[in-house]
BALOBA-1460 file (C-alpha; in Angstrom, 3 decimals):
// residues 65
<rec num="1" residu="m" x="90.255" y="7.225" z="-210.728"/>
<rec num="2" residu="a" x="88.052" y="10.122" z="-209.673"/>
<rec num="3" residu="p" x="88.587" y="11.590" z="-206.212"/>
<rec num="4" residu="e" x="86.073" y="10.484" z="-203.611"/>
<rec num="5" residu="v" x="83.724" y="12.938" z="-201.950"/>
<rec num="6" residu="d" x="84.136" y="13.342" z="-198.203"/>
<rec num="7" residu="h" x="81.217" y="15.691" z="-197.544"/>
<rec num="8" residu="f" x="79.399" y="18.793" z="-198.741"/>
<rec num="9" residu="q" x="79.550" y="22.034" z="-196.810"/>
<rec num="10" residu="g" x="77.301" y="24.334" z="-198.780"/>
<rec num="11" residu="h" x="75.377" y="24.919" z="-201.963"/>
<rec num="12" residu="r" x="74.649" y="27.784" z="-204.347"/>
<rec num="13" residu="i" x="72.989" y="28.450" z="-207.682"/>
<rec num="14" residu="n" x="75.482" y="29.736" z="-210.263"/>
<rec num="15" residu="e" x="74.792" y="32.424" z="-212.875"/>
<rec num="16" residu="t" x="73.430" y="29.860" z="-215.355"/>
<rec num="17" residu="g" x="70.923" y="28.524" z="-212.816"/>
<rec num="18" residu="v" x="72.772" y="25.271" z="-212.076"/>
<rec num="19" residu="m" x="73.041" y="24.182" z="-208.451"/>
<rec num="20" residu="e" x="76.628" y="23.717" z="-207.304"/>
<rec num="21" residu="l" x="77.869" y="22.014" z="-204.146"/>
<rec num="22" residu="d" x="80.854" y="23.143" z="-202.100"/>
<rec num="23" residu="t" x="82.522" y="19.740" z="-202.156"/>
<rec num="24" residu="v" x="85.249" y="18.517" z="-199.807"/>
<rec num="25" residu="w" x="87.239" y="15.662" z="-201.367"/>
<rec num="26" residu="l" x="88.915" y="12.826" z="-199.443"/>
<rec num="27" residu="g" x="92.656" y="13.397" z="-199.162"/>
<rec num="28" residu="i" x="92.533" y="16.831" z="-200.830"/>
<rec num="29" residu="e" x="92.918" y="20.026" z="-198.845"/>
<rec num="30" residu="g" x="90.320" y="22.704" z="-199.394"/>
<rec num="31" residu="s" x="87.105" y="22.380" z="-201.359"/>
<rec num="32" residu="s" x="85.708" y="23.184" z="-204.784"/>
<rec num="33" residu="w" x="82.356" y="24.202" z="-206.213"/>
<rec num="34" residu="e" x="81.075" y="21.379" z="-208.408"/>
<rec num="35" residu="p" x="77.893" y="21.334" z="-210.485"/>
<rec num="36" residu="v" x="75.382" y="18.700" z="-209.401"/>
<rec num="37" residu="a" x="75.395" y="17.351" z="-212.981"/>
<rec num="38" residu="i" x="78.887" y="15.830" z="-212.577"/>
<rec num="39" residu="m" x="77.911" y="13.865" z="-209.494"/>
<rec num="40" residu="t" x="77.681" y="10.064" z="-209.716"/>
<rec num="41" residu="e" x="75.035" y="7.855" z="-208.103"/>
<rec num="42" residu="d" x="76.761" y="7.281" z="-204.762"/>
<rec num="43" residu="v" x="77.404" y="10.998" z="-204.472"/>
<rec num="44" residu="y" x="73.763" y="11.654" z="-205.337"/>
<rec num="45" residu="l" x="72.770" y="9.686" z="-202.218"/>
<rec num="46" residu="r" x="75.080" y="11.821" z="-200.075"/>
<rec num="47" residu="y" x="73.656" y="14.901" z="-201.782"/>
<rec num="48" residu="k" x="70.134" y="13.742" z="-200.962"/>
<rec num="49" residu="q" x="71.101" y="13.249" z="-197.308"/>
<rec num="50" residu="y" x="72.751" y="16.677" z="-197.272"/>
<rec num="51" residu="m" x="69.671" y="18.352" z="-198.751"/>
<rec num="52" residu="s" x="67.409" y="16.537" z="-196.258"/>
<rec num="53" residu="k" x="69.538" y="18.015" z="-193.472"/>
<rec num="54" residu="v" x="69.341" y="21.475" z="-195.072"/>
<rec num="55" residu="a" x="65.554" y="21.163" z="-195.384"/>
<rec num="56" residu="l" x="65.279" y="20.415" z="-191.655"/>
<rec num="57" residu="q" x="67.334" y="23.501" z="-190.790"/>
<rec num="58" residu="v" x="65.433" y="25.899" z="-193.065"/>
<rec num="59" residu="q" x="62.552" y="27.703" z="-191.416"/>
<rec num="60" residu="p" x="59.080" y="26.931" z="-192.780"/>
<rec num="61" residu="g" x="57.685" y="29.792" z="-194.816"/>
<rec num="62" residu="t" x="61.049" y="30.885" z="-196.225"/>
<rec num="63" residu="m" x="61.826" y="30.706" z="-199.924"/>
<rec num="64" residu="a" x="64.091" y="27.644" z="-199.569"/>
<rec num="65" residu="h" x="61.327" y="25.708" z="-197.850"/>
């Protein structure tokens, strides 16, 4: 069984242009950078919520907005 995601604490674009999430797993200490492509549907919903939160925090007029 795959480990369950607890929450995300950051994101980055790797050298190949793929977005990766700094993922904290339930019951596992530390975190790991995981490409968005490996994420399953339930994780996608958490990812969407995370990105909505990020979008609210980013200042209008910046590149991320």
